[in-house]
KELUM-372124 format. One record per residue (C-alpha): residue in one letter; x negated, y negated, z negated. Coordinates in steps of 0.001 Angstrom, whole numbers, plus 500000, padded with zeros to 6 digits. Layout:
aXYZ/...
//
This chain:
m123085506778343329/r126565508338343750/q127435506251347108/t123908507129348670/m124554511033348261/r128084510724349545/n126653509172352493/i124426512009352899/i126614514558352176/g128924512958354611/v126456512773357303/a125542516449357535/a129176517099357333/t130157515247359977/a127236517021362062/l128545520283360926/v131803519464361950/i130835518206365366/l129001521389365934/a132322523092365184/c134102521094367769/t131395521673370392/n130230524970370083/n132428528425371098/s130821529830367762/p131482527594365039/a128477527178362837/n128969527683358891/a125280527641357292/a126500527684353581/d128166531075354137/a125811533569352034/p124907536393354212/y127431539360355073/d128029542644357035/v131364543269358990/l132398546712360386/v133976546696363849/f136326549709364289/s138034549823368136/k138996553487368146/t141922554391370127/a144412557142370445/g147047555657372362/f146713552558375058/r142890551521375285/h142454548087375997/d139652546995378181/s138701543988376088/i137542545797373706/p133668545614375081/a134393541537375298/g135751541653371835/i133135543209370146/q130353541370371912/m132468538200370873/i132368539395367354/r128399539876367778/d127982536557368790/l130103534967366205/g127891537013363264/g125153535900364912/a125646531833364475/n127302532323361363/n125388534741359206/f126855538035359344/t125725541156360973/v128040543532362971/t128544547122363026/a130643548432365773/t132103552078365875/e134563554193367051/d133494556827364478/s136243557838362044/n133972559414359952/q132146555865359088/f135319555619356483/t133752556703353403/a133553555126350059/t129849554726350383/n129452553512353889/l132561551311353701/a130682549747350315/r127889548063352955/f130483545834354408/e132612542683353470/a135219543010355918/v136655545826358407/v138084544372361534/f140276546911363416/l139863545456367177/n142573546740369694/t142952550042367233/t146177552059368700/g147757555242367289/d146536557776364199/v142870556823363884/l141985558175360295/n142660561057358696/a144143561746354786/t140473561589353542/q139403558191355399/q142530556623354648/t142227556992351077/a138469555693351129/f139921552975352988/e142735551810350683/s139879552314347942/y138176549756349917/i140757547143350214/r141696547442346200/g138163546988345024/g138366543473346741/g137370544447350316/g138769542387353785/y140516543339356512/v141210541763360189/g143919542821362290/v143196542091365911/h146318542377368609/s147334545955368948/a146076546656365269/s149673546431364402/d150022549499367149/t148262551679364739/e148692554103362130/y152735553672361995/d153014556713359296/w150673555466356730/p152590552977354663/f149755551166353426/y148527550098356338/g151957548868357386/e151648546583354328/l148328545553355029/v148681544922358949/g151770543220357625/a154480544184360288/y154376546966363026/f154116546591366709/a157831546991368384/s157410545751372161/h156051543062374439/p156920541296377879/a154479541060380994/i151412538714380384/q152219534984380820/q151475531869378983/a153360530865375950/t153243528048373228/i151747528946369784/r153294526800367100/v150652526370364537/e152397526002361002/n149563526216358524/r146182524225359595/a144646524417355833/h143525528034356714/a139915528272358378/a141231530290361402/t143772527856362249/a142206524314360903/g140462523577364055/l143881524082365868/n146208521252366953/p150078521594366180/t150745523452369352/w148497525628371132/v149620526776374633/r147649529957376262/t148013533393377796/d148380536341376414/e150519539468375871/w152875538435373010/y153915540842370757/n157544541401368923/f157193542915365694/r159571545659364009/s159825543531361160/n159462539703360224/v156449539562357679/r157124535997356203/s158512537680352863/s155223539069352122/a152539536963354182/r151811533474354537/v152710532739358133/l149944530585359920/s151282530554363494/t154351531438364955/l155729532072368982/d158161529516370433/e160136532033372096/s161808529147374529/t158522528663376383/y158206532171378050/s160480535241378372/g160983538435376461/g160572537057372959/t163274539270370999/m162625537363367331/g164121534574367872/a163488530933366092/d160990532677363810/h158472534578365370/p155207535014363343/h152077535918365428/t149156535197362800/w149179535580359311/c146865536258356290/k147756537705352888/a146465538818349479/l146849542745349013/q146004544762345698/g142813543108345453/g141994542476348645/r142428540216351796/s144175540643354910/f144151538420358117/y146219539762361663/t146819537739365079/g148847539104367767/s146385537321369487/g143775539278371974/h144767541480374802/t142992540014377560/q139744539922378117/a139408536000379030/s140919535461375553/y137963536709374016/g135833533776376000/e138042530763375189/a136895528805372084/s139967528297370196/f140144532141369972/r136714532391369018/s137297530118366145/l140629531601364976/v138549535100364719/l135753533517362801/g138030531921360425/g140011535279360100/i136601536974359340/r135575534516356818/y138749534290354714/a138436538815354689/a135064538707353755/n135706536129351290/r133706533326352344/t136503530993352507/k139684530440350313/a143194529850351012/d146507530039349718/c147971533342351727/r150749533528349049/p154164534111351017/e156029530441351412/a159656529501351928/g162522527060351259/y159960523940351504/t161206520630352708/t158525518399354803/l157844515205353501/y154489514745355920/n153546516960359237/g152911513971361584/a155529511145360746/t155408508873357792/t158975508027357819/g159892507718354366/w156774506698352980/s155473503488351479/q151484501745351166/a151566500392347613/g147870498308347363/p145192497382349863/g143642499874352210/g146056502607353790/f145952506148355939/n145103506640359346/n147638509014361277/t146426511148363997/n147274514633364861/g149780515508361983/t146557514201359377/l146288511472356804/t143259509915356478/s141841507402353817/t140867503993354216/g140014501210351789/g141878501010348788/l142395501048346037/g146181502172347454/m148718504644347210/l151282506069349783/w154067507206348087/y157035509024349698/s159596506305348715/t162828507960349703/k163236510044346781/e162433510871343430/f161885514387342134/r162332516314339143/s162272520011338799/y159635521166341889/s157188522728343814/l154475520287345610/k152276521996348226/l149900519670350566/d146672520379352182/w143390518290351684/m140235518310352854/m136936515678351940/p133966515486354322/g131429514798351348/d131426513507348124/d134861511722348337/n137378510483345643/s140931510389345935/g144274512065344357/v147917513189344178/l150062510825342118/i153497512344340407/g156031511477338089/f155573507983338127/p158337505200338691/a159170503295341902/s156244500642342056/s154333499096344510/d151102499097342106/p148879501721342133/n147532500885339178/s150646501333337045/a151805504437339190/m148499505962337474/s149685504587334093/n152945505639334553/g152834508852336027/y149704511504336475/e147106511968338588/v145614515333340096/q142180514517341029/i140396515348344105/d136698514846343626/a134344517676342943/t131239516217341586/d132946513760338569/t132939514358335229/a135160517498333504/d138343515299332868/r137975513435336153/t137029516414338624/t138851518373341150/g141870520274339572/a142164517964336334/v144790515776335125/y142886512876335383/g141737511451332196/v143618513743330337/k142770517787330885/s139995519323332591/a140360522143334746/d139423525785334057/m136161524940335785/a135266528685336492/a138286529494337576/r138030525885340066/d134557526382341314/a135599529847342456/a138551528518344301/l137095525532345562/n136341525410349243/p133412522889349866/p133363519532351749/g134418519918355704/e136702522740354781/w140554522349353724/n141853523376350458/t145728523510349616/y147011522279346128/e150498523443344747/l151801521190341418/l154729523249339926/v156239520781337573/e158838522226335490/g160460519902333324/e157257518376331561/r155065521129332330/l152501520779334990/q150751523916336401/v148123523170339256/f146709525675341874/l144393525544344038/n144524527806347123/g146782529925345531/v144774530327341938/k146064528548338944/i143084526002337579/n145324523955335508/d148753524114332700/f149536521141331423/t152136519847328956/n153371516085328802/i153508514802325165/d153115510833325976/p156334509186325332/v155354506816327834/r155073509339330776/s157750511802331713/l157458514450334406/t161113515191334623/s161541512369336943/g159898510644339321/y158081509679342589/v154899511436344356/g152226509941346473/i148647510112347478/q145491508017346593/n143338505994349120/h140587505454346410/g138453503066348405/t135665502628351115/g133768505295351858/d136220507550349859/d137688509216353179/v139889512425351998/s142287514011354757/f145705514963354151/r148112517495356105/n151064519370355935/i152903517411352551/r156279519922351563/i158299520464348522/r160329522575347066/e163159521644344499/s164290523867341885/g167654522112340606/g166707519257339309/t165904518708335254/t169032521190334270/p167415525202335408/r169892527370337014/v171136529668334573/g172722532932334524/p173067536805335652/i170954538022337918/t173107540826339825/g171970543728342116/v173024547053343303/a176968547793342722/g177407544757341014/k175533545698338099/c173177542902335785/v169325542812335446/d169127543438331729/v166629543658328912/s167099546635326958/g168610546495323682/g168278542613323791/g164517542972322330/s162220540127322996/a158799542090322369/d156528542039324903/g157002545336327102/t160456545682326374/k162065547557329518/i163851545274332409/q166538547422333732/l170252547664335185/w173128547799333059/t177186547101333522/c177355542973333445/h178614541760329780/g177415538444329493/g175019538689326770/t171736536749326037/s170005539956327060/q171661539182331126/q171093535298331002/w168122534507333418/t166582531292333726/v165297530382337509/s162601528179336585/g159718527555339697/s158899531335340658/t159397532575337342/l162662534477335929/r162979534089332162/a165151535666329663/l165043535230325342/n162092532654326153/k160125535505327900/c159085536219331824/m160151538753333741/g156822540287335127/i155127543426336042/a153072545991333240/g149526545582333397/g149648543108336156/g150200546445338518/t150732546247342375/a151250549795343331/n154460551486344183/g156252552394341090/s154601549656338801/l157296549169335824/v159074545392335683/q159128544556331573/l159787541215329542/s156479539431328658/t155230536216327333/c155333533902329876/n151673533282331216/g151418531970334486/t149979535319336278/g150780536305339285/g152820539320338034/q155386536946336925/n155764535369340068/w158857536228342267/n160009534439345432/p163381534958347323/g162701536919350284/a164027538834353299/n167819540441352537/g168158538754349231/s165204540693347838/l163194539123345356/v159237539386346287/n156417539603343748/p153591537964345877/q150588539105344231/s151523542757345072/g153507541968348269/r155995544258347001/c159925544019346259/l162201544380342878/d163679547374343045/a166154549585341167/n164460552491340728/g165355555746342925/g167939553574344362/s170206554343341558/s173002552190339856/a173350553739336664/d172896551506333395/g170022552276332084/t168096552509335561/q164360550840335056/l163263548333337814/i160128548518339194/i158501547205341927/w158139548876345962/s157188548671349110/c160013546015350823/h162189547778352971/g165812545865352666/g167903548591351094/t170727547793348492/n168397548546345676/q166297545919346670/r169138542910347060/w169690540801344316/a171560537769343806/l170144534762341418/p171998532332339301/
//
């Protein structure tokens, strides 16, 4: 019966994929109906492509179950009116287009879970509104003449970019930005400046990105200047994916990402097949065939690390990610001596997607809320710290497991992906890893402005204890352990009071709980970025005095946001 159901679902999913690949307006019939507001007011340069853009979004809505209201009336930005819409598209807006009252309404809308899509000159808008700057991600700086260029697609799991090839050659007006958004957003594609003239951002030139911000979701692309853009199938698909993400109809891991080493992104160098079956390797995608087998990265054994990979199953399929196993040409031995994080959304609780196979079920409510359906891509992060394994699905933690089996150990081992058997056709992309220093964590002081140390006030370990700047003295209150994305002292974590995301939210010590308020990623200019808020660790007021409270604040690159980790 299960095989029959798999075949039925697989046929339906295949039909959907074929339709998506042959239609300028890909169908997403599973989406619940929703409403989109398209805002195209200009107070500066006006693009003649705006009517084409509005028509494109209307066409996409008609084919994909959302209604479109197009306006240039800023008075539409009230709390009552915005509540009608799941997403708001700023389509080639320019200049100052909202007054203070309208801005406040829109900020509340985003914080309440609303979605934002910015197209092209949406980044040439509202320069004096700090919230908007965070929302769009980066402001326009300049552009050369319209010309052909190559876009490098670095994330092909997001619904906006999943249908693109790794490289995309097209003609448009290519924006340079005032800052690099990588420390606060997940970059989906970049511009290859060697393929056109006039780029000013160098080897890392973000072009399309997504981010979560204060309860809402943001998607931006620098493409969309020309009228012709809105007739291109790939561009239409890009914008549709951005709208679906902003409207919360598809999930994505839009946390900033840096420091990862590619294990697979088209080349299988360093990988070995164990057991029968294997994987087809096409267009930067591995697709399982036959089995039961395992493709494992035999070049290196890993200890503490964050392993990320993107996966998609077309129907009711079965696969998994294997970690922590000793070198082996036997996939069964790998499963017995390591652990499998399962991919199979319809199996029993301890053997379904997100479960540590046969050992611990995922948090099913969190899993179901984060999971994209068959035919869409998902992203796993497997965070291994000693004997602790945390599983994140599309950026949401769905499992937290600690190994106590003396036969197995997560502190060292290899990683691999499973080909389960005929008919279980699961695909993988962009397998990457960030190591965190092996079994010995990095321990020592964190120093900041004026050489002062990050300090737990009074050496107290109670939840809520103030974290501050203080003259370095080498005591335990200044000894921090870098463990994955957490910073730990006195057996507790550095976090944001109440999980706050607003400027000025206090940084304090609290029991480690795996929430977004306790995550810190390296950013530009020595900053430490909290990905949940998109804000930087900051010494309040730029002060270097002993006792200065640490807070989060919009990232600006100042000396009071620069930190040296152990």
